[in-house]
C-alpha positions in Angstrom: -2.5 17.2 -5.1 -3.1 14.2 -7.6 -0.8 11.2 -6.9 1.1 9.5 -9.5 3.6 6.5 -9.6 7.3 7.3 -9.9 9.7 4.7 -11.4 13.4 5.1 -10.8 15.7 2.7 -12.5 19.4 2.4 -13.5 22.8 0.6 -12.9 24.0 -0.5 -9.4 25.5 2.2 -6.9 24.0 5.3 -8.7 22.2 6.3 -5.7 18.8 5.3 -6.7 17.7 4.3 -3.5 19.1 7.5 -1.7 17.2 9.7 -4.1 14.0 7.6 -4.2 13.8 7.9 -0.5 14.3 11.5 0.0 12.0 12.2 -3.1 9.1 10.1 -1.4 9.7 12.0 2.0 9.4 15.3 0.1 6.2 14.3 -1.8 4.7 12.3 1.2 4.8 9.2 -0.9 5.5 5.3 0.0 9.1 4.5 -0.9 9.8 1.0 -2.1 13.4 -0.5 -2.5 13.1 -3.4 -4.7 16.8 -4.0 -4.8 16.2 -4.9 -1.1 13.7 -7.5 -1.8 16.2 -9.3 -4.1 19.0 -9.1 -1.7 16.7 -10.5 0.9 15.8 -13.3 -1.4 19.7 -13.7 -1.9 20.4 -13.9 1.8 17.9 -16.6 2.2 19.2 -18.5 -0.7 22.7 -18.1 1.1 21.6 -19.3 4.4 20.0 -22.3 2.7 22.9 -23.1 1.0 21.2 -22.7 -2.5 23.9 -20.3 -3.7 27.7 -19.5 -3.4 28.9 -23.3 -3.4 30.2 -25.7 -5.8 26.6 -27.3 -6.2 24.8 -24.1 -7.1 23.5 -25.2 -10.5 21.9 -28.3 -8.7 20.4 -26.1 -5.8 18.7 -23.6 -8.0 15.7 -25.8 -8.4 15.6 -26.1 -4.5 15.7 -22.5 -4.3 12.6 -22.0 -6.6 10.8 -24.5 -4.8 11.5 -23.0 -1.7 10.3 -19.5 -2.8 6.6 -19.9 -1.2 8.5 -20.0 2.3 10.0 -16.6 1.7 8.1 -13.8 3.5 9.5 -10.0 2.7 8.1 -6.7 4.6 9.1 -3.2 4.9 8.8 -2.0 8.5 9.3 1.8 9.2 11.9 2.7 11.6 11.0 5.9 13.3 14.3 6.6 14.5 16.2 6.2 11.2 13.4 7.8 9.4 13.1 4.9 6.7 11.8 1.4 6.3 14.0 -1.7 6.8 13.8 -5.3 5.1 12.5 -7.9 7.3 13.0 -11.6 6.0 10.7 -14.1 7.5 10.2 -11.7 10.6 13.8 -10.9 11.0 15.6 -7.6 10.5 18.3 -8.3 7.9 18.7 -4.5 6.8 22.4 -4.6 7.5 23.3 -8.3 6.2 21.5 -7.6 2.8 23.9 -4.5 2.1 27.2 -6.4 2.7 29.5 -7.5 -0.2 28.9 -11.2 -0.1 25.3 -10.5 -0.9 26.0 -7.9 -3.8 28.4 -10.4 -5.1 25.5 -13.0 -5.5 22.2 -10.9 -5.9 22.6 -10.4 -9.7 22.5 -14.5 -10.0 19.2 -14.7 -8.1 17.7 -11.7 -9.9 18.2 -13.5 -13.2 15.6 -16.1 -12.4 12.3 -15.8 -13.9 10.6 -17.6 -10.9 12.0 -15.0 -8.3 11.2 -12.0 -10.6 7.6 -13.1 -11.1 7.1 -13.5 -7.3 8.7 -10.0 -6.7 7.2 -8.2 -9.4 3.7 -9.3 -8.3 4.4 -8.2 -4.9 5.6 -4.8 -6.0 2.7 -4.3 -8.4 0.6 -4.9 -5.5 2.5 -2.2 -3.1 1.6 0.4 -5.9 -1.9 -0.3 -6.8 -3.0 3.1 -5.2 -0.3 5.4 -6.5 1.7 7.8 -4.5 4.7 5.7 -4.5 8.4 6.0 -5.7 10.0 2.6 -6.4 13.5 2.1 -7.6 15.0 -1.0 -9.0 16.2 -2.4 -12.5 12.8 -3.2 -14.4 10.2 -0.6 -12.6 9.6 1.6 -15.6 9.7 -1.4 -17.8 8.0 -4.0 -16.3 6.5 -3.5 -12.8 4.9 -0.3 -13.8 5.3 0.3 -17.5 2.6 3.1 -17.2 4.2 5.0 -14.5 3.7 8.8 -15.1 7.3 9.6 -14.4 10.4 7.5 -15.0 13.9 8.3 -14.4 16.9 6.2 -15.5 20.0 6.8 -13.6 23.5 5.9 -14.7 27.2 7.2 -14.0 30.8 5.6 -14.8 31.7 2.4 -13.5 34.4 4.2 -11.6 32.4 6.8 -10.0 29.8 4.1 -8.7 32.7 1.9 -7.5 34.1 4.6 -5.5 31.0 5.8 -3.9 30.1 2.1 -3.0 33.7 1.4 -1.6 33.2 4.6 0.7 29.8 3.5 1.7 31.1 -0.2 2.5 34.1 1.4 4.4 32.2 3.4 6.5 30.2 0.4 7.6 33.2 -1.1 8.7 33.5 -3.6 5.7 36.9 -4.9 4.7 37.1 -4.3 1.0 39.2 -3.1 -1.9 38.4 -0.6 -4.5 39.4 -3.0 -7.1 37.3 -5.7 -5.6 34.0 -3.2 -5.6 34.8 -2.0 -9.3 34.9 -5.6 -10.4 31.3 -6.3 -8.7 30.1 -3.3 -10.3 31.1 -4.3 -13.8 29.9 -7.6 -13.3 26.6 -6.6 -12.2 26.4 -4.2 -15.0 26.9 -7.0 -17.4 24.6 -9.5 -15.7 21.9 -7.1 -15.1 21.7 -6.0 -18.8 22.2 -9.3 -20.4 19.8 -11.4 -18.6 17.2 -13.2 -20.4 14.3 -12.0 -18.2 13.4 -8.4 -17.6 17.1 -7.0 -18.5 18.1 -3.6 -17.3 17.3 -1.2 -20.0 16.1 2.4 -20.2 12.3 2.9 -20.8 11.3 4.8 -23.8 9.6 7.6 -21.8 12.3 7.8 -19.1 14.4 10.7 -18.4 18.2 9.7 -18.6 19.8 11.0 -15.4 23.8 10.8 -15.4 24.8 12.0 -12.0 28.6 11.1 -12.2 29.5 14.8 -11.6 26.4 15.9 -9.7 26.1 16.3 -5.8 23.0 14.7 -4.1 21.5 18.1 -3.4 21.3 19.0 -7.0 20.1 15.7 -8.1 17.3 15.6 -5.5 16.2 19.3 -6.9 16.2 18.5 -10.2 14.2 15.4 -9.9 11.9 16.7 -7.4 11.3 19.6 -9.8 10.4 17.1 -12.8 8.3 15.2 -10.4 6.1 18.1 -9.6 5.6 19.0 -13.0 4.4 15.4 -14.0 2.0 15.7 -11.1 0.8 19.1 -12.4 0.5 17.4 -15.9 -1.7 14.7 -14.8 -4.1 17.2 -13.1 -4.4 19.2 -16.4 
């Protein structure tokens, strides 16, 4: 079976990573969660005091100058069945999923220098195809020639409720209103940033999963992917 590149973009908390991870497993492809990469850079910036403080605007240049000291790596966890994010040799998978990082990641993701660094890393990861990558600009910037593109969406309320439940299950102390506010903020920031804004690629399939369970989503996208793979062999 020939291998293709699969790009899954969309709004925050649409389940992109969950679908991409399971799709990659079904196809025997490599899975890359680009959101984890941006979150890891955000965590680094928070740890160094570059963002999340009163002097944030003054510190951005320091973060940009410090990007060369950031090493990101996905390490497969046999027990969990997926790869975890390592920042400078340290497993930060739990920390990058917490709400404090979620609140600041869109600010870091708007920085052109950050996006250029991570896009270059992502393109290197996908040079041999056989890859499922999810994020905000995979089908438009990272892999504009990807054979199969999906743009996932759902109502802000639906996405906020999913994220709220997920955070509660992890023991986070959050309110639904707080999560909804963050979802709307990220939607606006991601869609209106100057560099690589979130938008649907012309050739992408728009996939609204507001009223769809995970099993149905996976079945439909998997079947779409198989058709694309067959088309590339024709």
